[in-house]
N, C-alpha and C positions, 0 to 999 in steps of 0.2 A: 389614554393616560400615557404620559411619557416620563421616563426616569433618566436623568442625565448627570454628568459632570463636565469634562472638557468639551468645548464647543467645536463645531466644524465637521464632525463625522456623523454619518447617519446612524440611527439606532441599530444595534447588532442583531435584534430579532425583528422579524416582520410582524405587523400587527396581528394579534390573535386574541380570542376571548380569554380573559383571566378566569380560570376555572377553580381557583382555591378560595371561593367565597365561603366564609363561615356563617355569615348572616346576611340576609337580604330582606327588605321590607318595601314592597311595591305599592300597597294601598291598604286602606283600612276599611271599616265597616260602612263608611259613607261614600265609597267609590274611590276615584282617583285622588291621590294624596295632595297633589299640587304643592309639593314641598317648597317652603319659602324661608325657613329658618332651621338651623341645626346647631345644637350645642352639645359638646362632649364634656361630660362631668366625670373627671378621673377620680374625684374623691368618693362619689357615690357609686362608681362603676355603672353609670347610666348614660344613655344617649337620648337626648330630648329633641323631638322633631315638632316643627310647627308648619301647618299647611292651611288649606282653605277651610275655615270654620272648625278647626280641629287641632288638638295637641296630642302627642304620643310620648310615652316613656318606655324605653327598651332597656332591659337588663343586659349587661355585657359579661357578667360572670356566669352565665348559663349557656350551655351548648345548644339548647333549643330556644326558639323564639319565645320570649316572655314579654308581652307588651300590655300596656294600659292606655286607655284612650279617654280624652275629655272633649266633649262636643262644645264648641264655643262660637256660636253665631253672633252677628251684630245685635245690638240692643233693639228691642221691639220698635218698629216703625222706621228704623234707619235704612233698611234695605229698600223699602218703597220710596223713601225720600231721595235716596241715591239715584234710583232709576228715573224719578221725576226730574232730576237735575241733569239728565242727559247721559248718564254713565251706563255702561254695559252691565246687565244683570248677572252674567256668568263670570266675566273676567275682572270686574271692578267692584261690583256691589255685593261684597262678601267681607268676612273678617279674615284677611290674610295675615297670619302671624309673621311678624317681621323681626321681632326682638325676643331673644331668650338669654337671660343673664342670671348668674347666681347672686341672689340678694343677701342671703346668709346661709348658715349650715343646713337649714331646714326648708328654706323657701326659694323659689325661682321667680324672677320678675319676667312677666310675659306681656308683650304689647302687640296689638294688631291694628289693621287699618280701619276696622269697624264700619265698612261700607262708606268710606270717606269721612268718618267721624272717629278718629283714632281713640283707642281705649287700652287701658293697662289693668293688670291684676296680679296678685301674688298667688303662686301655686305651691301648695304644701307637698314636699317630696320626701319628708321623713328624715330619719337619721341613717347613718351609714349601715348597710346591711339590710335595711327595710326596702320594700317596694310599695311605697305609698304614693298616690298621685291624685290629689283632690284640689278643688278650688270652690270658693263661695261666689256663685254667679251674681249675688246682690252687692258684692263689694268690688265695684269697678271704679277706676280713676280715669280722668281725662288724659288721653295719650298725646295731645297736641304738643309738639316740640320734642317728642320722644321717638316717634316714627312718622314717616310721611303719610299724607292722606291717600296718595296714589300708590297702589301696590307695585307699579312698574318703576318708580323713581328710586335711584340709589341713595343710600345713606350710610353713616358709620357711627358706631357708638361703643363706649366702654363704661363699665360700672366700677367705681372706685370708692370704697369706704361708704357705701350707701348713697353716693352721688352719681348721677348719670350724665356723662358728657356725650353730646350728640352733634354731629354735623349733618344738616338736612335742609330741605325746603319745607317750611313749617306751615304753609297756608294751603287752602283748597285748590288754588290755581297753580301752585308749584312755582311761585315767583320769589318768595321771601326766603332767600338763602341765608342760613344763620348757623352759628355754633352755639349750642345751648349747654348750660349746666342746670340740672333740675334734681328734684328729690332731695333728701337730706334736710338738715336743719338750717342751712344758709339760704339767703335769698337767691332767686333765679338770676342767672347771668346769661348774657347773649352778646353777640357782636352787633355793632351799629349797622344800619342799612346804608352802606357806602360801597360803591363798586371798587374803590381802592382796596378794600379789605377782602371782599369776595365778589367775583365777577362771573356769574353763571357757573358756579362750581359743581363738580360731580365728585361727591365724597366716596372714598374707597375704603379707608381703614382709620381706626383711632386706637392709640396705645399709650399707657402710662410708662414713661422711662425715667427713672430717678437720675438726678445729677450726682448725688453723693449720698452719704449715710443720713443726712439731715432731711427728714421727710417733708419739712416745710419748703424745701427747694424742689419738690417733685414737679415735673413738667408733663403735660398731656399733649401728645403729638397727633396731628391730623394729616392724612395723606389724601390729596385731591388734585383734580385738574380744573383749570379755569381759563377764561379768555385773558390773554396777557396784554395789559395796558402798556407795558414797556416795549412791545414788539414793533412800535413805529409804524411804518407803512404796511406791514403785514396785518391787515385788518382781519380780525377773527382768528388770529393765531392762538393756538392752545399750548399752554405750558403745564407741566406737572409741578405741584408744590408740596412742600412739607411745611406745615404751620404748627405753631405751638402756643399754649397758654400756660401760665403758672397755676397750679392747683389751688394755691392760696390767694389768688386774685379775687377781690371782692368789689372791684370798681372804684371810681373816684368819689369825692365828697361833693363837688360842684360840677365837675366835668366828667363825662363818662359814668354817670350814676347807673349802677347795675349793668354796666357794660364792661367788656374786657378791656383792661388797661395794659395788658402784657402780651396781646396778640401780635406776633410777627411771623413772617413766612419767607421761605427761600425757594429758589427753583431747584428741582432735581433734574439733572441732565443724564440722559442715557443715549449715547451716540457712538457710532463707529468712526474713529478718526480717519480722515482722508487726506490725500495730498493737497498741497497749496491752500491749506486751511479750510477745505470743504469737508464738512461732516455730514453723516447721515443720522438725523435725529429721530428718536422714537419718543413722541411727545404725549401720547395718550396712555394714562396709567390704567391698568386692568386689575391688578391685585397686588397685595403686599403681605409678606410673612416675616415676622420677627423670630429669628433663630437665637434663642436665649441660651447662654452657657452658664458657667459658674458665677461669672460677674454679671449681675442683673443690670448694671449701669451701662454695659456696652454690648448689647445684642447686635448681631449682623442683620441688616435690613435687606431682604430680598424683594425685588419688585419686577412684575411683568409689565412691559410697555408694548404699544403697537404704534404704527405709523398712521398719519392722517393724509398720506400722499395719495393723489389720484393715479400715480404712475405704477406703484406696486404695493402689495400688502405685506408688511413685515412685522415681526415680533422679536423682542429681545428681553433677556433677563439680566438685570444689573444688580450688583450687591454693594451696599454702602456701609461705611464704618461710622460709628457714632462720633468719633473724634473729628471726622471731616464735617459732619453735620453741625457739631457745636462750634467748630471754627468759623463756619459761614455765619452762624447767628451771633458770634462775637465780633464779626468784621464790620465793615462800613455799611451804612444804610443806603438804599437807592434813593435818588433825589432828582427832582425836575423843577427848575426855577419857574417855568411858566409854559403856556401852550406852545410857544415857538422854540422852546429849548429842547435839547437832547437829554436823555436820561444819563446820569452819571453817579459816581460815588459822592456821598455827602462829605464835604470837607470842613464844615463848620464845627462849632463846639457842640458836642452831644451833652444834653443836660444830665444832672445827677439827681436821683439814682438812674442808671442806664435803663431806658425803655426795654421791656421784654424780660426784665429780671425783678424778682421780689427780694428785697433785702431782709436779712434776719433782724434788723433793728428798726425798720420802718414799715408801716402798714400802707397798703395801696390807697386807702382813703386819706392818708397823710401826704401822698405825693403832691408836689407843687403843680399848679396848673400848667406851667411851662413843660413839665415832663409829660403830662397827659395830652397836651396839644401836639407835642412832637410825636408821641406815639400814634395819635390819630392820623397825622399827615405822613408818617413814614413806616408803614407796615411791612414794606418789602426790603429784604437785604440785597446788597449789590452783588455779592459773590455767590455764584451757584454752588451746588454740591455735586461733585463729580464722583463716579463710581470707583471702587477699588480697581487698581491697575489702569484707570482712566479709559476703560472700554468694557463692553458687555461681556458677561460670562457665557452667554448663549445667544445666538442669532438664528432666526428662521425667516425665510422669505417665500412668498407665493404658495402658502399652504392651502389645502382645501378646507381648512377649519381654522377657528380662532383659538388662541391660547388665552384662557380666562382665569384660571385658579392655580395657586401654587402653595405647596407646603414643602418643608425641607427637614431632613433628618441628618444629624451628624453621626457618622458611623466610624468606629474604630476598626482599622484593618491592620494586617500584618506589617505594612510599610507606611503607616501613618493614618491621619484623620482625613475623611472624605465627607463632603456635604452632598447628599443625594437629594435631588429635586424631583418632586412628583407634580406634574403639570397637567391640569384638566382642560379639555377642549370645550369650547362653547358653541360649536356648530350643531345643526340639527341632523347630524349623522349619528352613527352608533357612538355612544359615550366612549371616550377614549382618554387614556392617560399616557403621557410621554414621560420617559424616565431619564437625567443630566450626565454620564460617560457616553452618552446616550446608550444606556444598557438595552432598553427595549421600549416598544410600543405595545399596548394591550387594550383591548376593548373591555368595558366594564359592564354596561347594560345594553342588551340587544335591542331594546326599543329605541327608535330614533329620538334622542333627547339631549340637550346640552347638560354639561356638568356645572352646577351652580354653587357648590360648596365642597371643600375638602377639609377634613380634620385628621390629624395624625396623633396616634397614641404610642409614644415610645415605650411606655409601661407595658402595653399589650402587644407591641410590635405589629400594629394594625393601622390600616388606612380606611377612613370612612368617607365614602363618596356619595354626595347628595345630588339629586336631579329633580325636576318637577314631578317625575313619576314615582320617585322613591329613593331608597338608600341601599348601598351595598357596603359590606365590610370585607376587606382584603388583607392578606398578610403582606408585610413589607418585603419579605424575602421569598423568592420563587426559584430556589436552587434546582429543584427537580426538573425544571424546563430546559436545562442546559445539556441534556443528554447524559450518557453513561460513561463518558471518557474523560480522563484527566485533561486532555488538550482542550476539549470543549469548555470545561469548567474554568480553565485558566484563561482562555480567550474571551470569556464573557466579561472579565474584569469587573465583576460585581462585588463590591466590598462586603455585602451580606454573606457571600458564599466562598467556600474553600473546598479543595479536594482533600478528602480524609484518608485516601489510600484505596477506597472501594467505591465511593460515590461523591457527588457534588452535594454538600450539605451546608447548613447554616454555620457561618464562622462565629466563634465566640473567643474573646481574648483570653479567657481562663482555661481554654481547652489545652491539654497536654498531649494530644495525639501525635504520634511520631511522624506519620506520613502527611500531615496537614500541609497543603500547598496553596499559596495565594500570592499573586503579584499584580496589584491593581495598576501600578504606574506603567509597567511595560507589557504585561500580559504575554510573556514569551513562553509558550508551551515546550519549546525545545530545551529550555533551561530548567523550567519547573518540573517537567514530566520526563526528564532524561532517563530515569530508571523505571518508567512506567511503560506499558505496552501501547505504542503509538501506531500500531498497524492498522491497515484499512479494515481488517476484520473487527477490531475493537470498536472503531467508530461506527461501523454498521450503517454506512450511508451509500456504499458503492452499489450501483445498479447496472445490470447487464441486460440489454434487450435489443431486438431488431426493429429498425425503423425503415419504412418503405417510402419511396418517392417515385413519381412518374416523370419520365424524361421531359425536359423543357418546362416543367411546372415548378412552382415554389415548394420548398420543403423546410421544415423547422426542426432543429434538434434542441430539445429542451434541457436546460440545466440551470437550476437556481441554487446558488450557494446558501448555506445556512445563515451566513452573515453578510449584510450589504457592505461591510467594511472589507470583505475579502475581494481580491482580484482574481478573475477567471482566465485561464489559458486553455485553448483547444489544441489537442495534438491529434494527428492522423497516423494511425498505425497500419503499416503495410510491410509484408515480407519480413516481419520481426523487427522492423525499424520504426521509430517514432520521430515525427518532425512537426513543428508548429504549423498550424493551418494558416495559409496566406490569405489575408483579408483584402477585399477590394470592393468595387461597386456591386459585384454579383454575390459575393460571400461576405456577410456582415455580422459583426458581433453585437447582439442586442442584450438588454438587461436580463431577459428570461432565457437566452440561449443563442444558438447559431442559426442564422437565416440564410438559406440559399434562395436568392430571387429566381434563379433558374438552375436546376440541377441537371448534370450531365452524367453519362455512364462512367466516365473516368473519376467521378467523385466518390464512387463506391469504396468502402473500407470501414475500419473500426475507428470511431472518433472518441477520444478520451477527454473528459472534462476535468480539469485540475484547478483547485482553488488554493490561493496563497494568502496568508494573513499572519502578520507579525513573525515572519520567518518560518511559519509552519505550512507545509505543503500537504494537501489532502486530495486524493482522487475521488471524485464524486460519482462518475458514471462512465460506462462503456456503451456506446451506441453503434451497432452494426448497421450501416446504411446500405440498402440494396435499392437499385434504381430499375424500375420496370420500363419496358418499351412503351412509347407513346400510344400505340394502338391497342395495348392489352386491356386497358380499363374500359374503353368503348365497347369492346367485345363482351366483357364481363357484364356490363350494365344491361346489355341486350338479352342476356340469358335468363331463363326461368329457374334453372336448376342449381345455381351456385350453392354449395353445401352450407347448411346453417351454422356450422362450427368453423368456418373459414372465411373471414371477411375478404371478399373480392378475389378469392382464389390465390392468395399469397401465402407464403410460408407461415406456419404457426396457426393456431385456431383458438377461438373463444366461443362461448355459448352465445347465441343470439338472444336478446331479451324478449320477454313475452310481449304479446300485442298490447296488453293493458298498460305496460310501461311506456310504449310509444305514444299512447293516447293520453297520458297523464299531463297535468298542468305544467310540469317541468320535466320533459322527457329526457333531458340530457344530464340531469343531476347526478345519476349513478352510472351513466354510460360514457362519461367523458373520456376515459382512456381509449375506448374503442372508437369513439367519434373523432378523436384526434387522428387516428389512423386513416379513416375514410376521407377526412377532409384533406389530408396530405396527398391523396391519390387523385382527387377529382380536379379537373381543370375547368376554366370558365365555360367551355363548350359543353361540359357534362352536367353543369348545375341543374338544368331543367329536369334531368332524369332522376335526380337523387330521391325526391319525394316518392315518385312512382316505384322506384326500386325498393326503398325501405318498406313501403306498404305491402309490396308483393312478398318480400322476404320475411317480414316480421309477422304478418297477420294472415297468412294462408294456412288454414288448419291442416289441409291434406299434406302440405309440404312439411309441417311440423311432425305429422305422424310418420313420415318417411325419414325423419331425422337420422335415426340410428343407421339404417342401411346406407343412406347417402353419405354419412360421415365415413363409414368403412371404405366405400368406393373412393371417396375423396382422398383418404390417406393412402390407398393403393396407388392412385394416380400420382400423388405427390412423390411416393417412393420411386415410381417408374420414371417420373420426370427427373428426379435427382440422379438416377443411374445414367440416364441419357446424357445429362449435362457432364457427368464425370467422364464419359466417353468422348467428349468434345463434339457432340452432335450439332452444337450451335442452337439448340432449342432451349436456351436458358430460361426463358419466360413463358414457356408453354403452359397453358391452364389445363385443368382436368377435363377429360372428355365428357361431353354432355350425356348424362345418364338418365335424364328424365325430361324429355322435351314435349311431353303430353300436357294438354290443358288440364288444370285442376278441376 
């Protein structure tokens, strides 16, 4: 999961598992959930889930998990018929619930694929405060035109006033692409079968957005991608569309009977402007979220796009204003005189009433035939819709995962309003969310699975993340993850969080705490925390330790800043003076630290790793590098008596792990700090001896019994060697004398 606002900078926190789950639901009584629908009901304080042959209801006003389940398989005989028609019995021939919508205050409309024979029913969920969840299995309706036959095909729907508006492929073979209106008291409406209207579309979202206070003028908007007929020589080009119909459309009297007479569409452009008119276009729509404010007529439209290029994989988030969308629909229609002509803006007389609009004084059945014929031949608008600021809000390229789901929360901060985006990944790696300052990345579900749905509850300040294996609930704010210092809280630039004088806590605009500090726009801790303790001790990240290297071998000094947005500088401290480390082909600055491709004796010293971010400097670690002579390691590997508490006879000591740890399935999992030390000392010529050496040292019972006495002798030898070095004997790297050369 990623959370973000300004584009271009990496997330400030490395991906980690989000541990503040309040509720998780991974499977029910019938095995894996195979979650395919999720509906958050804020009125009933319930979360409804639909999966393979099953429905669930979860109460959100309980701290413990309170769930109810309804088993809902296909109708008798449908599963067998599905298999006989060549479909897979496990992944296709079941009732995958695809639609969950509130029908009224007490009932939920649920529709499933029904083993390639779609069916719908009404589920009784009770009144507010109750936890009732029942349905009558004998009262089923035909679900054709409401959900696809195939559980893998995309579709979009919205339920308005008891009428269901759906964009989908409505036949068994998945070829009849259509926008339907069903249910309710009016006759069923659909689009004509005409590629000029819909050309192999992939529907993503459907929403009602009113034009004004007159409900008769309400419009239903559909977001989808399709093959672009106006693309000219670029055969198979894909464009993203926003289409709309008038909710009051009832079709024509002689032309377009029971067909949409107000359907029009425009292109949604999401591109990075380039020099000389060359743009990078993101043409494949992945997800849409409407961020609604106090003015329900003008929500902000957030959309995730991906590229269809063979050159690179890229993703972008663009935001659109309703004023720009309406301007495109009120502009000229796209027109083509004939097969040999180019597409252009229609310059002739547009008939009245204008196609795509329902008048307050005239019914669509009263539209003149000329209006309906023009609407049939001109569904596309000439002007595209460009995003706000004419460019994407966020751009990602060459990611190891896909960006698939988005929800947005508008947050009040000390210095203004911020829109925080939560973006779910769709790869088969650990479920991940990305967040838009780019505040952080965090993993949500440890099981490898894509995120298929996101729902946000501003009321509960919670995020609901759905995947095929289940669902997780997370808090929107994670202030405790930013450490215990004012500087770290300020640098996070998280609009949910502020420094309250003692800790990083959730920001609320009503709070009157004297010491509250928050600066999302600049994140300058030197200014915000000037009267706070900014010492190294407060930040509690400084590390002091000794690192060993072998002469002429490679050595790595590890230092990873808390934030990828910080820049790292390495200083070398000698004789009380510090100077910046000179980088070249031998000494290289890497993302994880400082790499010596070959280390020399003159490289010895204390290396200080310093990070800088937004004017704030922080010392992260002190590493004392000591370089051993090249022949020291070979001598040590040949010995049988190297003390068990001192790896390879170097300064400092740690306990050797028990034999069973070495033989475990992941022997390095808890030995990694020690293993880094030994790997820094071995050269290519010593690699064949490492396994033999480890077996001898870790798994010899007699040597382990002699552990204590050998450790004492080892310490004495180290003390003696240290005194000798202080006298300038030149035996700096002398190893302890062999105290046990007998065979075990």
